[in-house]
C-alpha positions in Angstrom: 16.9 2.7 10.0 13.6 1.6 9.0 12.3 3.4 5.7 9.8 3.5 2.8 9.9 5.5 -0.2 6.3 4.9 -2.3 7.0 5.6 -6.1 5.1 5.5 -8.7 1.5 7.7 -8.6 0.5 9.9 -10.8 -2.2 12.2 -13.0 -4.1 9.2 -15.2 -7.9 9.3 -16.8 -10.4 7.2 -15.1 -9.6 3.5 -16.2 -6.6 3.4 -16.2 -3.6 1.8 -14.5 -0.5 2.8 -11.8 1.3 -0.3 -10.4 2.5 1.4 -7.0 5.7 0.8 -5.5 6.9 0.9 -1.8 10.4 0.3 -1.2 11.8 -0.6 2.3 14.7 -0.5 3.8 16.6 -1.5 7.7 14.1 -4.3 7.7 13.6 -8.2 7.2 10.1 -8.4 5.0 9.8 -11.9 6.6 9.0 -10.4 9.5 6.8 -7.1 8.9 3.3 -6.5 7.1 3.4 -3.7 4.6 0.3 -2.5 5.0 -1.2 0.5 1.8 -3.4 3.0 3.3 -4.5 6.2 1.3 -6.4 10.0 2.0 -8.5 11.8 0.2 -8.5 15.7 1.3 -10.8 16.1 4.3 -11.9 12.2 4.4 -9.9 9.9 6.7 -6.6 6.8 6.2 -8.0 5.1 5.0 -6.5 0.9 4.7 -6.3 -0.5 1.2 -4.7 -4.2 1.3 -2.1 -5.5 3.2 0.7 -8.2 3.3 1.8 -10.5 6.0 6.2 -11.1 4.6 5.6 -14.2 7.4 2.8 -16.9 5.8 1.5 -14.3 3.2 -2.0 -13.6 3.9 -3.2 -10.9 2.5 -6.5 -8.5 3.3 -8.4 -6.4 0.7 -10.5 -3.4 1.5 -14.0 -4.4 -0.3 -13.0 0.0 -2.2 -10.9 -1.9 -3.9 -11.5 -5.7 -4.3 -11.5 -6.8 -7.7 -8.8 -4.1 -9.2 -6.1 -3.2 -6.5 -2.9 -6.3 -6.6 -0.6 -5.8 -3.8 2.6 -8.2 -3.9 5.4 -8.3 -2.2 9.6 -9.4 -4.3 11.7 -10.4 -1.5 14.5 -10.4 -2.9 14.1 -6.1 -3.8 12.5 -5.4 -0.6 9.7 -4.3 -2.6 5.9 -4.7 -2.2 3.5 -2.8 -4.8 0.1 -2.5 -5.1 -1.5 -2.8 -9.3 -3.5 -0.5 -9.4 -6.7 -1.3 -11.7 -10.4 0.1 -13.3 -9.3 3.6 -11.2 -11.7 6.1 -10.3 -12.1 9.5 -9.7 -12.3 8.7 -5.8 -9.2 6.6 -6.1 -7.3 10.1 -5.9 -5.7 9.8 -3.1 -2.0 10.5 -1.3 -1.1 7.0 -1.4 1.0 5.6 1.8 2.7 2.8 2.6 3.3 1.4 6.1 5.4 -1.0 8.3 3.6 -3.5 11.1 5.7 -6.0 13.3 4.0 -9.0 12.5 6.9 -12.3 13.4 4.5 -15.0 13.9 2.1 -13.9 10.9 -1.6 -12.2 10.1 -2.5 -9.6 10.0 -3.6 -5.7 10.9 -6.1 -3.1 9.1 -5.7 -1.0 11.8 -4.1 2.2 11.2 -2.5 2.4 14.2 -0.5 -0.1 14.5 1.8 0.4 11.4 4.5 1.5 13.0 6.5 3.9 10.1 5.5 5.2 6.8 6.4 6.7 3.5 6.5 9.9 3.1 3.7 8.5 0.2 2.6 9.7 -3.2 0.0 11.6 -5.1 -2.8 9.5 -7.5 -5.0 11.5 -9.4 -7.3 10.3 -11.0 -9.1 12.5 -14.0 -10.5 12.4 -17.4 
């Protein structure tokens, strides 16, 4: 049974940092892409970053490039999203999700991701 559990969200001041964790179970990271997404009230779900378990290829959305870093620890079955220089517009619920991709590569289209975590709230405010 595939499960993903996000943690690490919270309230942070502008310019601050948070590290989100996506703990996974029920599958091997080696054959899946893990993506990070967010959704703010009244807005569409937005892809932020994704990482291939097969070949390590990484994608960043322009909105977070240079501020966010995705990484994975296969031994812990966990994928992280380090978020620096946070802005009020980063406020949203953050989700991780997984897409089966045994040959490598990734997709940034959220429709391709089959399993999702419950989300963790990130609020950036003074």
